[in-house]
Steps between C-alpha positions, in 0.01 A plus 500: 500500500630843404429789733501853355503732796365856560330531165276803435139416403267707285330604814825666617572239775806266545479131529701180443412260228556132552507333159471116461758465218694209631805704618617646828615858414448824669478820282514856632187671364568856630491638143220275371132550441263203459235511239288223328623351178373748243271446193579650172184473287672609173815353364634378159743219548519450123437120494456346252667653202705795641717315764803699393336798671383311816395148612359368823842401635637858477146640567464303823833622629404861407159467671660379821770774476213748484299340789227341279402144565195496281468643140234510238639459146354649183407313177681701231775255440585292180268329442247705696323317794159503329405116467471228762792309342725795506402575871581141597833513317589825664415358851716205443790711389464734790485221754819346353689838513389587850617171621837573333521843659501373852252769609136394594340781301119475485312616186171562330448548129285736299344372178528707177189604313488554129226503243536137405522314842178580685410138476804414718371681810272220616799266485745695719293714739564277800877519447568874449494801715320714239490614135752743365377740238721734298288788375815659356779309330815427707757216506355187326204467264204503742263771419125555572433851365135497379200550721302195389791271598530678827127445570543133419791453737317681780198279448728190522660636817154558648406139416817347655545750784846619386689819555617686189838676518533769233769677326279810441625710216289587185662336196345746250651799677831335518502414136393849397771655709768258380425599148503875580841466671647229283819695420579601859798328668507666847375250759279763659261438203420168654299685766333716240409211258353302796318806636299567805187501283582145391493386860201707604279375205588134564444526882164665439393210287626250765294663763194495276546126438546422866178684573302321226622151580571534872844346440807597693749689302866520611643799313872453460787758542300816554719804407284812476287738702215454235484127572494544877208749490301256282565212734439705806157591353433139409581377836262755660230343297581152614640380165734205527821662416855462639796706420866401465801723464868430474821634652620657161203741505582591868877546471548589143339764275528598126816712569681162543514451124791742462723280726358149460385509128359151413535384862210739585270369232200301628131459441316698621781775468651716766283802583537854640615569854149634577353149414770353729394721783139416448575130516667540839187682612290218366703243690464669833125565432434138426405527130793300377466128633826344406866575389633241258843490335381438147841324471554488120869447430663557171877478419723799502559450131135518430452806717788676314286501184350814350149601611310331231673161569558513869277260698295625785556382854738505785614250769365591846417217738835543694460866548133558589532438870827701538358794322180491723684454819744778417191720438374384842831603670450839336149530644315466164301183580424295810612140558142400538422643166784323327380160644139569401612583145743220445343215710158548663314650200628263228440213745134604539430606141632171356409271794859381566522263789697598820851381535770508771756674289697768674738752345776649716592835356805717590348844546799665659789469244495675168687383192535626148312274253737341260409310180736223591311421831176418316376146449288581186647345197526839314719649792392867482252737666387861435565567867868395492707749690228591747566484868239264647415312817256217568665208319398161630766303689318184586176326407328227687298289262362154504708398805836631378699833556640650190790738523403734214736789514779566741411844620 
């Protein structure tokens, strides 16, 4: 049994933790905070088909490095997870790779919706955490951009009592803007092409569909004031809508393009600092329900491409918790709110079972984030060079204690 002594709890008390891990060690926990194993409801671990960017061996290590012991993976892989056969093949591959990783990462899977696979929903609904809908194009070839198809998928979600998770950007607005600015090369035009209006129009439609069908909509990666205002109004009416945001919208803004170039390209794009400020208000006012990493790695070579060829997405599962805990140390967010957004709310929204996983986080020491310290296969972060605290030191999961990062 390992004893970790004098650990801070989220209630600001101190206690010893006796962990039945088959050893007889004592660890000084003076610098440690104990939190539950976190849940990331939005990751892209790139299996199958894009394992050169990430797989579940490196992904599991990266998740534990970030304090996450449960993740929900998205279906826009190659081939897309949009049939029963592909779902089963993906599950088998994931299980094999998690076993190889040595980390007992738990997971759930979203199922991809497209215009040709509605007949698959009744085959898979018991084995998925929800349906993923891309209203605007992104990585992969899943797209559901017409209202009749959206009505159809909402009707199916109603029938099988499924949550719909939505990438809510209007495809027509994006295409019109892309044509208008087709000759531009400055990365700042990514935020202009995928405009606030594209997000606002799509979220308005989502809210309307949720109201019509009484289906729970989980709106992914909220980035703008306009979306927040719509969601706030919908919640006041009792419409079943939940809002997710991501660290990149809280800690980066569109001024980052000058320094980061393609490393700052993501969908939806970075927004104005005023939107970022509004997101923080929405977090503390309880309008935003979850913070997810949207861990979407691409290689440095890919991200070094010009605007028109550079893929969208950044790695983030290892940095979400340190960014949030550093913000806590600066008085920007409470510990209770962090746990609510990264554990309690995703657990309740998606009906995740309780577990005994405990993450012991060093919240006293700061360190400069370096690319070479990351477990993600792509080995880079837009936050490299930042001085952060809150890196996990140990994780107790499934009867074993994992020394994650020596802090």
